[in-house]
C-alpha positions as CSV (number, residue, x, y, z in Angstrom):
1,M,30.3,0.6,-5.8
2,V,32.2,1.5,-2.8
3,D,32.8,5.2,-1.6
4,A,35.9,6.6,0.0
5,R,35.5,8.9,3.0
6,L,37.1,12.2,3.6
7,P,36.6,12.7,7.3
8,A,35.1,16.0,8.5
9,E,37.9,16.5,11.0
10,W,40.4,16.9,8.1
11,L,39.0,20.4,7.5
12,G,41.3,22.5,9.6
13,S,43.6,19.7,10.4
14,I,47.3,20.9,10.5
15,R,48.6,17.7,9.1
16,I,46.3,17.7,6.1
17,D,46.5,21.5,5.6
18,D,50.3,21.2,5.4
19,L,50.1,18.8,2.4
20,S,50.7,20.2,-1.0
21,D,47.9,20.0,-3.5
22,R,49.6,17.2,-5.4
23,A,50.2,15.2,-2.2
24,F,46.6,15.6,-1.1
25,R,45.4,14.5,-4.6
26,V,47.6,11.4,-4.3
27,L,46.1,10.7,-0.9
28,A,42.6,11.0,-2.1
29,G,43.4,8.8,-5.1
30,A,44.9,6.2,-2.8
31,L,41.8,6.2,-0.6
32,M,39.5,5.7,-3.6
33,W,41.7,3.0,-5.2
34,C,42.0,1.0,-2.0
35,N,38.3,1.1,-1.3
36,G,37.5,0.1,-4.9
37,Q,40.0,-2.9,-4.8
38,G,39.3,-3.9,-1.2
39,T,42.9,-3.8,-0.2
40,D,42.4,-2.1,3.2
41,G,45.0,0.5,2.4
42,A,47.6,-1.4,0.6
43,V,48.7,0.1,-2.8
44,P,51.2,-2.2,-4.8
45,A,54.0,-0.3,-6.5
46,R,52.7,-1.1,-10.0
47,Y,49.4,0.7,-9.2
48,T,50.8,3.9,-7.8
49,R,50.7,5.6,-11.2
50,Y,46.9,5.5,-11.0
51,L,46.8,7.9,-8.0
52,H,47.5,11.0,-10.0
53,P,46.6,12.0,-13.5
54,D,50.3,12.7,-14.3
55,G,51.4,9.2,-13.0
56,D,54.0,8.5,-10.3
57,D,55.1,11.6,-8.2
58,P,58.0,10.5,-5.9
59,A,58.0,13.9,-4.2
60,A,54.3,13.6,-3.2
61,F,54.9,10.0,-2.1
62,E,57.7,11.2,0.3
63,E,55.6,14.0,1.6
64,L,52.8,11.6,2.6
65,E,55.5,9.5,4.3
66,R,56.7,12.4,6.3
67,A,53.1,13.4,7.3
68,G,52.7,9.8,8.6
69,L,49.7,9.2,6.3
70,W,51.3,6.2,4.5
71,E,54.4,4.1,4.8
72,H,56.7,2.4,2.3
73,T,56.5,-1.4,2.1
74,D,58.3,-4.1,0.1
75,D,55.6,-4.1,-2.5
76,G,54.6,-0.4,-2.6
77,Y,52.8,1.7,0.1
78,H,50.3,1.1,2.8
79,L,48.0,3.8,4.2
80,V,48.4,4.2,8.0
81,G,45.3,3.8,10.3
82,W,42.9,2.6,7.6
83,T,40.0,2.2,10.0
84,S,41.1,4.6,12.8
85,A,42.8,7.7,11.6
86,L,41.5,7.5,8.0
87,R,38.0,6.4,9.0
88,Q,37.6,3.9,6.1
89,S,35.7,0.6,6.0
90,T,37.4,-2.8,5.8
91,A,36.8,-5.1,2.8
92,E,35.2,-7.5,5.2
93,E,32.7,-4.8,6.4
94,V,31.9,-3.8,2.8
95,E,31.2,-7.4,1.9
96,R,28.9,-7.8,4.9
97,Y,27.1,-4.7,3.7
98,R,26.8,-6.1,0.1
99,D,25.4,-9.4,1.4
100,G,22.8,-7.6,3.4
101,A,21.9,-5.4,0.5
102,R,21.6,-8.5,-1.8
103,R,19.4,-10.3,0.9
104,R,17.1,-7.2,1.1
105,Q,16.8,-7.0,-2.6
106,K,16.0,-10.7,-2.9
107,E,13.3,-10.5,-0.2
108,Y,11.8,-7.5,-1.9
109,R,11.7,-9.2,-5.3
110,D,10.1,-12.3,-3.8
111,R,7.4,-10.2,-2.2
112,Q,6.8,-8.5,-5.5
113,R,6.5,-11.8,-7.3
114,A,4.3,-13.2,-4.7
115,T,1.9,-10.1,-5.0
116,T,2.0,-10.3,-8.8
117,A,1.4,-14.1,-8.9
118,A,-1.7,-13.9,-6.6
119,P,-4.8,-14.7,-8.7
120,L,-7.4,-12.0,-9.1
121,P,-11.0,-12.7,-8.2
122,R,-12.9,-13.8,-11.3
123,A,-16.0,-12.0,-12.7
124,I,-19.3,-13.6,-11.7
125,G,-22.1,-13.7,-14.2
126,G,-20.4,-11.1,-16.4
127,R,-20.3,-8.5,-13.7
128,A,-17.2,-6.9,-12.3
129,T,-15.8,-8.3,-9.0
130,R,-17.1,-5.2,-7.3
131,D,-20.6,-6.8,-7.3
132,V,-19.3,-9.6,-5.1
133,T,-18.1,-7.1,-2.5
134,Q,-21.3,-5.1,-2.9
135,N,-23.4,-8.3,-2.4
136,A,-21.4,-9.3,0.7
137,T,-21.7,-5.8,2.2
138,R,-25.5,-5.8,1.7
139,E,-25.9,-9.2,3.1
140,V,-23.9,-8.3,6.3
141,T,-25.9,-5.0,6.7
142,A,-29.2,-6.9,6.1
143,N,-28.4,-9.5,8.8
144,V,-27.3,-6.9,11.4
145,G,-31.0,-6.2,12.3
146,S,-32.5,-3.4,14.3
147,G,-30.1,-4.0,17.1
148,S,-27.6,-1.7,15.4
149,L,-30.2,1.1,15.0
150,T,-30.3,4.1,17.2
151,E,-33.4,4.7,19.2
152,T,-34.5,7.4,16.7
153,M,-34.1,5.0,13.8
154,K,-35.9,2.2,15.7
155,K,-38.8,4.5,16.4
156,G,-39.0,5.5,12.8
157,A,-38.9,1.9,11.6
158,Y,-41.7,0.9,14.0
159,E,-43.8,3.8,12.9
160,T,-43.5,2.9,9.3
161,R,-44.4,-0.7,10.2
162,D,-47.5,0.4,12.1
163,A,-48.6,2.8,9.3
164,T,-48.5,-0.1,6.7
165,G,-49.5,-2.9,9.0
166,H,-53.1,-3.0,7.6
167,V,-51.9,-3.3,4.0
168,T,-52.7,-6.7,2.5
169,H,-49.9,-8.8,1.0
170,N,-52.2,-10.3,-1.6
171,A,-50.9,-8.9,-4.9
172,D,-54.4,-9.0,-6.5
173,S,-56.2,-7.1,-3.9
174,P,-56.6,-3.2,-3.9
175,F,-58.0,-3.3,-0.3
176,C,-56.4,-3.7,3.1
177,A,-56.6,-6.7,5.5
178,K,-59.5,-5.0,7.4
179,H,-61.5,-4.5,4.3
180,P,-61.0,-7.5,2.1
181,E,-64.2,-6.8,0.2
182,G,-63.7,-3.0,0.1
183,T,-65.4,-0.2,2.0
184,S,-67.3,3.0,1.2
185,E,-65.6,4.7,4.1
186,P,-62.3,6.5,3.6
187,C,-59.4,4.1,4.5
188,G,-55.8,5.1,4.2
189,A,-54.7,1.5,4.3
190,C,-56.8,0.7,1.2
191,A,-55.5,3.7,-0.6
192,R,-51.9,2.5,0.0
193,A,-52.9,-1.1,-1.1
194,R,-54.3,0.4,-4.4
195,T,-51.1,2.3,-4.9
196,A,-49.0,-0.8,-4.3
197,L,-51.2,-2.9,-6.6
198,E,-50.8,-0.3,-9.4
199,A,-47.1,-0.3,-8.9
200,R,-47.0,-4.1,-9.2
201,Q,-49.2,-4.2,-12.2
202,N,-47.0,-1.6,-13.9
203,R,-43.9,-3.2,-12.6
204,L,-40.8,-1.3,-13.7
205,T,-38.5,-2.9,-16.3
206,I,-35.0,-1.5,-16.0
207,G,-32.3,-2.8,-18.3
208,G,-29.3,-4.3,-16.5
209,W,-31.0,-3.8,-13.0
210,D,-30.5,-6.6,-10.6
211,C,-32.1,-6.3,-7.3
212,T,-29.7,-8.7,-5.6
213,V,-26.9,-6.3,-6.5
214,D,-28.5,-2.9,-6.9
215,G,-31.2,-3.1,-4.3
216,H,-35.0,-3.2,-4.5
217,K,-37.2,-0.4,-5.7
218,L,-39.6,-0.4,-2.9
219,V,-43.2,0.9,-3.0
220,T,-45.5,2.0,-0.2
221,D,-46.2,-1.5,1.3
222,G,-42.6,-2.4,1.2
223,T,-42.7,-4.7,-1.9
224,C,-40.4,-4.2,-4.8
225,A,-41.5,-2.6,-8.0
226,V,-38.9,-4.6,-10.0
227,C,-38.9,-8.1,-8.6
228,S,-41.2,-10.3,-6.5
229,F,-39.7,-9.3,-3.1
230,R,-42.1,-9.3,-0.2
231,P,-41.1,-8.1,3.3
232,D,-41.2,-10.7,6.1
233,R,-43.9,-9.5,8.6
234,S,-43.4,-12.4,10.9
235,V,-41.1,-10.4,13.2
236,A,-42.9,-7.8,15.4
């Protein structure tokens, strides 16, 4: 659909204000018809009856001629100054605009189809694809190491390691590495070993819990109360 323009400078223009209402209506009708048909201002005689609801109006036609807004031709009339005084677009300009609009619409639809056709990640092991992202995130975080820790966090991590350093990693022993046979003296490390042993012996069973996805349930010595995870103590 093509729109006809009524230039803003026509408001207060002597030439336009001097037109009768019927002549102005014929002018507006001519602008709309020519834009819709792509004639660049040409109105054949057989179509002048469409320019006013009452049909042809010879008096209005002559008035527009006297005002210099259109001129009589062998086959009807032609609006004067289609692109300059009347500020209208040529049929060629309209076609270029339409071609551009069609191209933009096609590119947009192609992008939409490409997005819709892209395969979605499949579920793994019956779990939603969020688990894949969650696993990847945990793996990256785990591999970052203490280098990304602040000094305060490093200090806390080392203190925890030192506090549990004497706890044995033998799942069957309630004693620490310093007292493999037990001791009658109070020993915090042995107490922590007993707590860890009890936790392992009473290992939690949580329906649907997967440590590789949901994380470990760690006890005092750093082992997991759900699976057989043991921390690697080889790195100081």
